C-alpha positions as CSV (number, residue, x, y, z in Angstrom):
1,K,-7.4,14.4,4.3
2,V,-4.2,14.1,2.3
3,Q,-1.1,15.9,3.3
4,L,2.1,16.3,1.7
5,D,5.2,17.8,3.4
6,E,8.6,18.6,2.0
7,S,11.8,19.1,3.6
8,G,15.6,19.4,2.9
9,G,15.7,22.5,0.8
10,G,18.3,25.1,1.5
11,S,21.2,27.3,0.0
12,V,24.0,25.7,-1.8
13,Q,27.1,26.6,-3.7
14,A,27.4,25.3,-7.4
15,G,28.5,21.7,-7.6
16,G,26.8,20.9,-4.1
17,S,24.1,18.4,-3.2
18,L,20.8,18.4,-1.3
19,R,18.5,15.6,-0.6
20,L,14.8,16.5,-0.6
21,S,12.3,14.5,1.4
22,C,8.3,14.1,0.9
23,T,6.4,12.4,3.6
24,S,2.6,12.0,3.2
25,S,-0.4,11.5,5.6
26,G,-3.5,10.0,4.0
27,F,-1.8,9.0,0.7
28,T,0.5,6.0,-0.2
29,F,3.4,6.6,-2.6
30,A,3.9,3.3,-3.6
31,G,2.0,1.9,-6.7
32,S,0.9,5.7,-7.3
33,A,1.6,8.4,-10.1
34,V,4.2,10.6,-7.4
35,G,7.1,12.9,-8.2
36,W,8.5,16.6,-7.9
37,Y,8.1,19.6,-9.6
38,R,9.8,23.0,-9.3
39,Q,9.3,26.5,-10.3
40,G,12.0,28.9,-10.8
41,P,11.8,32.8,-10.7
42,G,10.3,33.8,-14.0
43,N,9.9,30.1,-15.2
44,E,7.0,27.7,-15.7
45,C,6.2,24.9,-13.5
46,E,8.6,22.0,-14.6
47,L,8.2,18.2,-13.8
48,V,11.6,17.2,-12.5
49,S,11.3,13.6,-11.9
50,S,8.2,11.2,-11.4
51,F,7.2,7.7,-10.4
52,H,4.5,6.2,-13.0
53,R,1.9,4.2,-11.3
54,D,3.8,1.1,-12.7
55,G,6.8,2.1,-11.3
56,D,8.7,3.7,-14.2
57,I,10.8,6.5,-13.3
58,T,11.0,9.7,-15.4
59,Y,13.6,12.6,-15.3
60,G,13.6,16.0,-16.9
61,D,16.4,16.5,-19.4
62,S,17.8,19.5,-17.3
63,V,18.3,16.9,-14.4
64,L,18.9,13.8,-16.0
65,G,22.2,12.4,-14.7
66,R,22.5,14.6,-11.7
67,F,19.2,13.9,-9.9
68,T,17.6,10.5,-8.5
69,I,14.3,10.0,-7.4
70,S,13.6,7.0,-4.9
71,Q,11.2,6.0,-2.3
72,N,11.2,4.2,0.9
73,Y,8.0,2.0,1.0
74,A,8.3,1.3,4.6
75,E,8.5,4.7,5.7
76,N,5.9,6.0,2.9
77,T,8.5,8.8,2.1
78,M,10.0,10.0,-1.4
79,Y,13.2,11.4,-1.9
80,L,15.1,13.5,-4.4
81,Q,18.9,13.4,-4.4
82,M,20.2,16.3,-6.2
83,N,23.9,16.3,-7.1
84,S,25.9,18.7,-9.2
85,L,23.7,21.4,-8.3
86,K,23.7,24.5,-10.8
87,P,22.4,28.1,-10.3
88,E,19.5,27.2,-12.8
89,D,18.1,24.6,-10.3
90,T,17.2,27.6,-7.9
91,A,13.5,27.1,-7.5
92,M,10.8,26.2,-5.3
93,Y,10.4,22.2,-5.1
94,Y,7.0,20.6,-4.7
95,C,6.2,17.1,-4.0
96,A,3.1,15.9,-5.9
97,A,0.9,12.9,-6.2
98,S,-2.1,12.1,-8.5
99,V,-5.5,12.6,-7.0
100,R,-7.4,10.3,-9.2
101,G,-5.0,7.5,-9.4
102,G,-3.8,8.6,-12.9
103,R,-0.9,6.6,-14.4
104,W,1.7,9.5,-14.6
105,L,1.9,12.9,-13.5
106,T,1.0,15.6,-16.0
107,S,4.1,17.7,-17.1
108,K,2.0,21.0,-17.9
109,V,0.6,22.3,-14.6
110,E,0.7,25.3,-12.4
111,C,2.6,24.3,-9.4
112,G,1.0,24.0,-6.4
113,L,-2.6,24.7,-7.9
114,N,-3.4,22.1,-10.6
115,E,-6.4,20.2,-9.0
116,D,-5.3,16.9,-10.7
117,N,-2.6,16.5,-8.0
118,Y,-2.3,16.8,-4.3
119,W,0.6,19.1,-3.4
120,G,3.0,19.8,-0.6
121,Q,3.8,23.4,0.4
122,G,6.9,23.7,-1.3
123,T,10.8,23.5,-0.2
124,Q,13.2,26.3,-1.5
125,V,16.4,25.5,-3.1
126,T,18.9,28.1,-3.8
127,V,22.1,27.6,-5.7
128,S,24.7,30.2,-5.7
129,S,27.7,30.4,-8.4
């Protein structure tokens, strides 16, 4: 059984930083389509950043230049370094991985529900002004 576990969320002031981590049992991040989604209050699910299966990296326009996705292959852990946080970054952040070996994660999904992905339980990030 695949399990994804996020950690590192919390409350920070605008301009601060957080690093989210995602560990997995039963799934190898390397060479897979994996990434981070988020869903803020009243907002649709948004693909924040991802690795394509071939290693290419994507960022959403709203986080480009502020967030960095990375992996520790030896520890099978994925990270999302979030700098210069803004109140609009407030959301539940989800780690996700493609179930069927897809080349990339689909952008239009329901966070935590779409059956094309494995999902973590989510970690809350709250940014105050």
